[in-house]
Structure formats: C-alpha cells, structure tokens
N, C-alpha and C positions, 0 to 999 in steps of 0.2 A: 883847463880850457872848457870843461863841461859846465862851468858856472857862468859862461858868457854866451851871448847869442852870436851866430846861429848854432853854435856847437851844443848848446843846452838841449835843443830839440833833437839833434842828431844823436846825442848820448842817450836821451830818453828812449828814442825809437830802437836803438841797438840793444839797450839793456832789457827791453821788454820782449825781445826775440829769444827763442829757446833753441839751442843747438844740442841735440841729444847724442850722447856717446855713452850709453848705459854700461855700467860695470856689473858683472854677473853677481858678485857678492852683495852689491847694493840692492839689486832687484830682488834677491831672495831674503834679505834681512827684514825682520819685523821692526816697525818704527812706532814711536809714541803716537797715541791717538789723542791729539789735542784739538781744541776748537779751531785753531788756525791751520790745521793740516788739510790736505786735499789737493795740492798741486804736486805733480810729479817733477822731481828735480832732474837736472840735465844728466846727472850720473846714474839715474834710475832709482835713487833712494826715495822712500815715501810711497812705494807702489801700493801697499796695503791701505793706508789712509786715503790715497787718491781713488782707489776703487770704492771705498766706503762712502766717499763724498758724491759719487755719481748717482744720478737718478736711475730709476728702474729701466727706463727706455735705453739709456746709454749702456748700462750693463748688459742688457739683452742684445744690443747690437755687437758688443765686444764678444759675448758668448757665441753668437751666430758666426761671426768671422773666425773665431778660434776653432769652432767646431768644423769649419771648412778647411782650416789649416791643419788641425790635429783631429782626425776622425775619432769619434767617441766622446769628445768633450761636450757636455750638455749645459754647463753653467760655469761662469767665471765670477768671482767675487772676493770679498775680504774674509779673513777668519773672523771670529766673534767681534762684531763692531762695538760691543760694549766693553771689550777688554782694554787694558791700558796700552798694550802693544799689539798691533795687528799686521798681518802679512797677506800676500795673495794666496788664493786657493782655487782649485778647480774640482768640479764633479765630473767623474769619468764613468761611463757605462759601457758594458760590452754585452753581446748577445747572451741571453740566459740569466743575466743578473737581475735580481728583483729590486735591489737598491744600488744606486751609483756609489762608486768608490770616491773618497775624498782624498785629494793630494794637496799638501801644503807646498809653499814655494821651494823649500829646500829639497823636496823630493821630485821636482819637475826636471825635465831635460832642459838643456841650454836653449834649444830652439823654442820650446814651449814658453819658458819664462820670458825670453826676449820678445816673442810675439805678443804676449800679454802687455809687456812694457810699452811696445810700440803702439798697440791699439789704445791703451790707456792714455798715452800722450796725445794721440789724435783726437780722442773723444772726451777728454777731461773738460770740466766745467769752464775753466778760464779760457780755453781755446774756443769753445762753442759760444761763450758770451762776449768774445771780442777783446778780452784783457790780454791775450797773447796774439800778436799780429802775425807771427810767422813761426812755424815749427820746421826745423831742419834736422835731417837724420842721414847719416852715412851708412850705406849698404844695409837697407832695411831687411833684406833677404838673408842676412847673416845667420848661419846655423839652421836654416829652414830647408826642407826638402824642395827641390825645384818645382814639383807639382803644386806647391802651396803659393807660388808666385801670383797666380790668377786672383786668389782671394785677397792677397796683399795689395795688388794693384787696385782692386775695387775699394778696399778700405782707404787707401790713400786718396782715391778719386772722390769718395763720399765725404771724407774729412775736408777736402779742399773747398767744399761748398760753404764752410763757415770759418776756415782759417787758411791762410796761405801756407802751402806745404812745399818744401824743397827737399828732394831726395836725390842723393848721388849714388850711382850704382854702375857696376860693370857686368851686371847679370842680364843676359839676353832674354832669359825666361820671363823676366818682369814685363817685357813688351811683346811676348809671344801670343798676341791676340789681335784680331782684325780691328777691334774698336779702339785701339790705342790712338790717342789724340796727338798727332804730330805737332800741333801748335803748342802743346805743353812740354815738348821735349827740346832740350838744348844739348848740342853735341860738343864735347870737349876733345880737342886734338892738339898735338904738339907740332907746330909749324916752324921749322928752322930754329929750334931751341926755345920757342916762345909758346906758352899755353894760350890757346885761343878758344873762345866759346861763342857759339852762334846757333841760329835756327837750322833745322834740317835743310839740306840743299835741295834745289828744285828737282834735280834728277832723281834723288831718292824719293821725294814726294810723288813724282810721276810713277815710279815703279810700284810703290805701295798702292796708289790710287787705281792703277791698272790691274792689281791683283797678281803681279808677277813675282812678288816676294813680300814677306812681312817685315816690319821694323826689326824684329828679333833676328831674322835671317840676314838682313843687311848688317846688323851689328856683329853677328858671328863672323861674317866674311870681311869685316873691317871696311865696309863700303859706305858707312854713314859719314858724311863730311859736313862741317859747319859752314854756314854762310858768314863770311867775315867782310865787314865794310872796311876799305882801306882808310887809314887815318888821314885826316886833312893836313896838308903841309902848312906850317906857320905863315908862309908868305902868300898862301892862297887867299884871296879875298872874293867874296860873292860879287857877281856882276851886278851893276846898277840896273834896276828895272827901267825900261824905256817909258 
C-alpha cells in the first residue's frame, strides 16, 4: 500500500520519525567510522560516529547538559575521530585533579551512557536540520538520579525548538518545576477499560495557575485527568445554518 497515494506520503512521514528504545550494549559499542555515519539509530547504535559528526556548538551543549546531570563531567565527545572504530567518551574532573580523567563508553554507568544517547538523539544534525520530523523516547529519565530531571526537562524543551519531541513518562520529578508548560502535556488514563489521552483538565490548570500545587504534585497524587471529547454518534448530523 505504501506504493500508492495517499499511503505513499503517510509511509514516508512515519518512516522518517525516530522512536528511540536504546539498548545498553549498542550505546557502549564502538562503531565503524564511515563517511555515511552520523545518525544515531533507534537502538542506540552509532553513538560514537554520531558524536563525531556534531558541530562544536552541539557537542558543547551536550557537555553542558551532561555536566548538570552528572556533576564533574566537563566534556562529551567521541574517541579518536580518525580511528576506524569510534565510541563515546567523557572527560571527568574532580577537585584537586590537574588533568581530567577520560572514560570510554564501556566504563560509564548505565545512567551516564543513556543520558549521552538521549542528548545526542535530541541534538544530532539530522534532527536540527529538519531531516527527522519527530523524535520519540520512552522514559527518558531511566536510570538517572531524580535530581537530574530538571536538566533533562530543559534539554527536551530546547530540542523541541528544532524538532518535534514526544516523551512518555511516569516520573513526577520531570515536571517538578513551576515553568512546566501545561499546554505541552497530555495525560493518559484508563477509563472503563479504554486508554484515553487528552489535555490537562481545567481544574488541574486552575490549581497550578493559583500556585496551590505543582504539576508534579498533582501527578504524584493521581489528580491529573485528561480532557476527553465524547465521540460523535454516527446518526448525529450538524444542524443546518439558518
């Protein structure tokens, strides 16, 4: 069906979207450094070449965000870009050190390497240049300390300026901030055995606007509800305009 209209355009649009579910071993593995490398695959493979393909500004932003998530990190980048196989690496400094310590991907904690993978996915060239229309990731806070959620939220927000970002989460910490944009949040709930998705309900919006509770507090207490429009009945017809 993808060879015929209108399914051809639908197939192309869906195929260009990236739904990330990174595998830990793929994130840590060194990959061939080829002229066509540079896009992070959905399983997390190709992280080293993707970092090598980034510009200095993008790597700097990734380093800054990772430094906020993992205190002590001063730089994120690839191992030797001239090598045939490259992986991710970080420079880590502690008080009293004259030179930063270098850690390759295989020596990083799960939370650190997953954070690098997420940040690379958000700031990679194809996402910034419009070749990737949507990046989706499930539970971006996985394996991270709850205090890192603020930096993660800021990274997702900044990336959304150049690519549509869809993140699914059950973490209240991700929204534990006053500036959380309720218009960007969709609430998922089970209603009578059916999964429904909708905007934040007016009562919750009013509570947050009045400063009575944060979005995170409402989520923790299971008070966030979706606004669901009732489906139109097949026999309902719009009234003729006078």
